[in-house]
C-alpha positions in Angstrom: 0.0 0.1 0.1 2.9 2.4 0.9 4.6 1.7 -2.5 1.4 2.4 -4.4 0.8 5.6 -2.5 4.4 6.7 -3.3 3.9 5.8 -6.9 0.6 7.7 -7.2 2.1 10.9 -5.5 5.2 10.7 -7.8 3.2 10.2 -11.0 1.1 13.4 -10.1 4.0 15.3 -9.1 6.1 14.5 -12.2 3.0 15.0 -14.5 2.4 18.6 -13.1 6.0 19.4 -13.2 6.2 18.7 -16.9 4.1 21.6 -17.6 7.2 23.9 -17.2 10.0 24.7 -14.9 8.1 26.9 -12.7 5.4 24.3 -12.2 8.1 21.9 -11.1 9.4 24.2 -8.4 5.9 25.1 -7.4 5.0 21.5 -6.9 8.3 20.8 -5.0 7.8 23.7 -2.7 4.2 22.4 -1.9 5.6 18.7 -1.2 8.9 19.5 0.8 7.3 20.1 4.2 5.5 16.9 4.0 8.0 14.8 2.1 8.8 12.6 4.9 5.0 11.5 5.3 5.1 10.2 1.8 6.7 6.6 2.0 9.6 5.7 -0.1 9.4 3.4 -3.1 10.7 -0.2 -3.4 14.0 1.0 -4.3 16.4 2.3 -1.3 17.1 5.9 -1.8 14.3 6.6 -4.3 11.9 8.9 -2.5 10.0 12.2 -3.1 13.3 14.1 -2.1 15.3 12.2 -4.8 12.5 13.2 -7.4 12.7 16.8 -6.2 16.4 16.8 -6.8 16.1 15.5 -10.4 13.0 17.7 -11.2 15.1 20.7 -10.0 18.1 19.8 -12.2 15.6 19.5 -15.1 14.1 22.9 -14.5 17.7 24.4 -14.3 18.4 22.9 -17.6 15.2 24.2 -19.2 15.9 27.8 -18.0 18.1 30.3 -19.8 20.9 31.7 -17.8 21.0 35.4 -17.8 24.7 36.6 -18.1 23.8 39.9 -16.6 22.9 38.6 -13.3 24.0 35.8 -10.9 23.1 34.5 -7.5 25.6 35.0 -4.7 28.8 32.8 -5.2 28.5 31.9 -1.5 26.0 29.4 -2.2 28.2 27.2 -4.6 31.1 27.9 -2.5 29.4 26.6 0.5 28.2 23.4 -1.5 31.9 23.0 -2.2 32.8 23.2 1.6 30.0 20.7 2.5 31.2 18.3 -0.2 34.8 18.5 1.1 33.4 17.8 4.5 31.5 14.8 3.2 34.6 13.3 1.5 36.8 14.2 4.5 34.5 12.1 6.7 35.7 9.0 5.0 39.2 9.7 6.2 38.5 10.5 9.8 39.1 7.8 12.5 36.1 7.4 14.8 36.5 6.5 18.5 36.1 2.8 18.6 33.4 2.8 21.2 31.2 4.9 18.9 32.3 3.6 15.4 29.4 1.0 15.5 26.8 3.6 15.9 27.9 5.4 12.7 26.1 4.6 9.4 27.9 5.5 6.2 24.4 5.1 4.3 22.5 7.5 6.6 25.4 10.1 6.2 25.2 9.7 2.5 21.5 10.4 2.8 22.2 13.5 4.9 24.6 14.8 2.3 22.2 14.3 -0.5 19.5 16.1 1.5 21.9 19.2 2.2 22.9 19.2 -1.5 19.2 18.9 -2.6 18.3 21.9 -0.4 21.0 24.1 -2.1 20.0 23.0 -5.5 16.4 23.9 -4.8 17.5 27.4 -3.9 19.7 27.6 -7.1 16.8 26.3 -9.2 14.3 28.9 -7.9 16.8 31.6 -8.6 17.1 30.4 -12.2 13.5 29.6 -12.9 11.8 32.7 -11.2 12.7 35.1 -14.1 9.4 36.6 -14.3 6.8 37.9 -11.7 4.4 35.2 -12.9 6.7 32.3 -12.4 7.8 33.7 -9.0 4.2 33.9 -7.7 3.4 30.6 -8.8 6.4 29.1 -6.9 5.5 31.2 -3.9 1.9 29.9 -4.0 3.2 26.4 -4.0 5.4 27.0 -1.1 2.5 28.6 0.9 0.2 25.6 0.1 3.0 23.3 1.5 3.8 25.2 4.8 0.2 26.2 5.2 -0.9 22.6 5.0 1.5 21.7 8.0 0.3 24.8 10.0 -3.3 23.7 9.4 -2.5 20.1 10.6 -0.8 21.5 13.7 -3.6 23.7 14.5 -6.0 20.7 14.2 -3.6 18.9 16.6 -3.8 21.7 19.0 -7.7 21.5 19.1 -7.9 17.6 19.3 -5.1 17.0 21.5 -5.9 19.7 24.1 -3.2 22.1 23.1 -0.4 19.6 22.3 1.2 19.8 19.0 3.9 17.5 17.5 3.3 17.8 13.7 5.1 15.8 11.1 8.7 16.8 11.8 9.1 13.7 14.3 9.5 15.8 17.5 8.2 18.8 19.2 11.4 21.0 18.9 11.7 20.6 15.3 7.9 21.3 14.9 8.3 24.4 17.1 11.1 25.6 15.0 9.1 25.1 11.7 6.0 26.7 13.0 7.9 29.8 14.4 9.8 30.3 11.0 6.8 30.0 8.8 4.4 32.1 11.1 7.1 34.8 10.9 7.1 34.5 7.2 3.3 34.9 7.1 3.2 37.7 9.4 6.0 39.6 7.2 3.8 39.2 4.0 0.6 40.4 6.0 2.3 43.4 7.4 3.7 44.6 3.9 0.8 43.6 1.7 -1.6 46.3 2.4 -3.5 46.7 -0.8 -4.8 43.1 -1.1 -7.3 41.2 0.5 -5.4 38.0 0.3 -3.2 39.4 3.0 -5.8 38.2 5.5 -4.9 34.5 4.6 -1.4 35.3 5.9 -2.5 36.9 9.1 -4.5 33.7 9.7 -1.6 31.5 9.1 0.8 33.7 11.2 -1.7 33.5 14.2 -2.3 29.9 13.8 1.4 29.2 13.5 2.1 31.3 16.5 -0.6 29.5 18.7 0.6 26.1 17.5 4.1 27.0 18.4 3.0 27.5 22.0 1.4 23.9 21.6 4.8 22.3 20.9 6.1 23.4 24.3 9.3 24.2 22.7 11.4 26.8 24.4 13.6 27.4 21.3 10.5 27.7 19.1 9.0 30.2 21.4 12.0 32.4 21.5 12.5 32.2 17.8 8.8 33.3 17.3 9.2 36.3 19.7 12.6 37.4 18.1 11.2 37.1 14.4 7.7 38.7 15.3 9.4 41.6 17.1 11.9 42.3 14.4 9.4 42.0 11.5 6.9 44.1 13.3 9.6 46.7 14.2 10.5 47.1 10.4 6.9 47.6 9.5 4.8 48.7 12.4 6.2 49.9 15.6 3.0 49.9 17.6 2.7 46.0 16.9 6.3 45.7 17.7 5.7 47.3 21.1 2.8 45.0 21.6 4.9 41.9 20.8 7.6 43.1 23.2 4.9 43.6 25.9 3.5 40.1 25.4 7.1 38.6 25.6 7.8 40.4 28.8 4.7 39.3 30.5 5.0 35.7 29.3 4.2 34.4 32.6 0.7 35.9 32.7 -0.7 34.3 29.5 1.7 31.4 28.6 0.3 28.1 28.6 1.0 26.2 31.9 3.1 23.2 30.2 5.4 25.7 28.4 5.8 27.9 31.4 6.8 25.1 33.5 9.7 24.4 30.9 10.8 27.9 31.1 10.8 27.7 35.0 13.3 24.9 34.9 15.5 26.4 32.2 17.6 28.2 34.7 18.5 28.5 38.3 19.8 31.2 40.6 23.2 30.5 42.4 24.3 31.7 45.9 25.6 34.9 44.5 22.1 35.8 42.8 23.4 35.0 39.3 21.4 33.2 36.8 22.8 29.7 35.7 21.5 27.6 32.9 19.9 24.3 33.9 18.1 21.4 32.4 18.7 20.9 28.6 19.9 24.5 28.3 23.0 23.7 30.4 23.6 20.3 28.6 23.6 22.1 25.2 26.0 24.7 26.4 28.3 21.8 27.5 27.8 20.1 23.9 28.9 23.3 22.3 31.9 23.8 24.4 33.0 20.2 23.7 32.7 20.8 20.0 34.7 23.8 20.0 37.5 21.7 22.0 37.9 19.6 18.9 39.1 22.5 16.5 42.8 22.3 17.4 43.0 18.6 16.9 40.9 18.6 13.5 42.4 21.5 11.4 40.2 20.3 8.5 37.1 19.9 10.5 35.4 16.8 11.8 33.8 16.1 8.4 30.0 16.1 7.7 28.0 14.1 10.1 30.6 13.1 12.6 29.9 15.6 15.5 28.0 13.0 17.5 30.6 10.4 17.4 33.8 12.4 18.2 32.7 15.4 20.3 31.6 13.0 23.2 35.4 12.1 24.0 36.1 16.0 24.6 34.3 16.2 27.7 30.7 14.9 27.5 31.3 11.4 28.7 32.0 12.3 32.3 28.9 14.5 32.6 26.3 12.8 30.5 24.9 9.1 30.7 24.3 9.6 26.9 26.9 11.6 25.4 26.3 10.9 21.7 24.5 14.1 20.8 24.0 16.2 17.8 25.3 19.9 17.9 21.8 21.3 18.5 23.1 24.4 16.9 23.8 25.0 13.2 26.4 27.7 13.8 28.3 25.6 16.0 27.9 22.5 13.7 29.3 24.4 10.6 32.2 25.7 12.5 33.2 22.3 14.1 32.3 20.1 11.1 33.7 22.4 8.3 36.3 24.5 10.2 35.8 28.1 11.4 36.2 29.2 7.7 33.2 27.0 6.8 31.3 28.7 9.7 32.0 32.1 8.5 31.0 31.2 4.9 27.7 29.8 6.2 27.2 33.2 8.1 27.9 35.2 5.1 25.6 33.2 3.0 22.6 33.8 5.3 23.6 37.4 5.5 23.6 37.6 1.6 20.0 36.0 1.6 18.8 38.6 4.4 20.2 41.5 2.1 18.4 40.1 -1.0 15.2 39.9 1.0 15.7 43.3 2.5 16.2 44.7 -1.1 13.2 43.0 -2.3 11.0 44.3 0.3 12.1 47.6 -0.2 12.9 48.2 -3.8 10.8 45.6 -6.0 8.6 47.3 -8.4 5.9 44.7 -7.7 3.7 45.1 -4.4 3.3 41.4 -4.3 7.0 40.7 -4.4 7.6 43.4 -1.9 5.3 41.8 0.4 7.1 38.4 -0.3 10.6 40.0 0.4 9.2 41.1 3.8 8.1 37.6 4.5 11.2 35.8 3.5 13.1 38.4 5.6 11.0 37.3 8.7 11.1 33.7 7.9 15.0 33.7 7.7 15.3 35.6 11.1 12.9 33.0 12.4 14.9 30.1 11.2 18.3 31.6 12.2 16.9 32.2 15.9 15.4 28.6 15.9 18.6 26.9 14.8 20.5 28.3 17.6 19.0 25.6 19.6 18.6 22.9 17.0 20.0 21.9 13.7 17.6 22.0 10.9 18.7 24.7 8.3 19.4 22.1 5.4 16.7 19.7 6.4 14.3 19.5 3.5 11.0 19.3 5.4 12.0 22.3 7.5 14.0 24.5 5.0 13.2 23.3 1.5 10.4 26.0 1.1 12.8 28.6 2.9 15.5 28.0 0.5 13.2 27.9 -2.6 12.0 31.4 -1.3 15.6 32.5 -0.6 16.5 31.7 -4.3 13.3 33.7 -5.6 14.4 36.7 -3.2 18.0 36.6 -4.6 16.6 36.7 -8.2 14.5 39.7 -7.5 17.2 41.5 -5.7 19.5 40.7 -8.6 17.0 42.0 -11.1 16.6 45.3 -9.1 20.5 45.6 -9.3 20.8 44.6 -12.9 23.3 46.9 -14.8 21.5 49.6 -16.9 22.1 49.0 -20.8 23.7 52.1 -21.9 22.2 53.5 -25.1 24.6 53.2 -28.1 25.8 56.6 -29.7 24.4 56.7 -33.3 26.7 55.6 -36.2 28.8 58.1 -37.8 26.9 57.7 -41.2 23.5 58.1 -39.6 24.7 61.2 -37.5 26.1 62.6 -40.8 22.6 62.3 -42.6 20.7 63.7 -39.7 23.0 66.7 -39.3 21.4 69.9 -40.7 23.6 71.6 -43.4 
């Protein structure tokens, strides 16, 4: 039954995509948030994500490159760094007690997922060459993340305020909801002349409420930060309201989530705040990761953080020291060297600048609203991934990187060099000159 369902979804996906490159990207954006829900086929490694990779490459091949504009070179550079990190992982010796836990196949799947996410961003840049194609792809993405927000809202009602979603666990779902609630709020606040903006207000509110239902501290903090910054850029009164809500969280926050915040810190004998609970353990995980840098000048290699870092101070303080980085900024720095971490930060900065330029300078009101949305969404994702590693996971950020590619395309079009008018030919000038 699972194989039949996969085959049906795949055939519909491919058939719609064959209508054109922008249709392929729109369908991909719609499916990415739920790609893990669709079971794989009978062949290992052949799933919706694999089809998305090939359809994106097909869409790139069908689009004409514009020599006058180009996407930020930081994206292919980071792709090279990730590829080097993956190849490097084959030559790194793992501690004997953790070697059996490592799966080369799963690490390859992870590498493919990261690469696919970056290809999606570049494909969107190439394909979104008109406002019509950009809007089509955005509609697909809104349909995809909107379906997940709707599912989580239904969960909130049915389960009495408890939300888990399709991303396997509460923290990932909280990060997803915070990111796309902020994206929706950004579109709503900037799209003032269209009734469709109310759809995005509904998605933003539903996403925010569902974020609280995940009981994720990181999700709530990402939501608060992205909502405040988005509102501050567009409406200072709303920004003040968001700030007041954040400061008075103890008065209105659901009890289960409030209880999690109450155990997030302690006060020592000197009256100073100390991290506690998982917050304290994550700080130790990050510190242990940084201790590996002198011994691994080329980085640990893609996917090796959980198997090497425990030997740098986690074994003595944790009963289960095999832990992910729980922070994308730390992960990039430790697995790909500090240079890789800096390139990653520069890439995020380039996307933020492109979104900002689109939100301010794009001639189309729809695209200006979209630019405001992707700016809020990227801020939400960056805030969320301080406490979790998700930035290149397809079901979390597939839509986000597709939208990032569109924002980079719109910003590049705005910055397109003006074509200078050529002076008339000498013969023409001679004829036109009065005698």
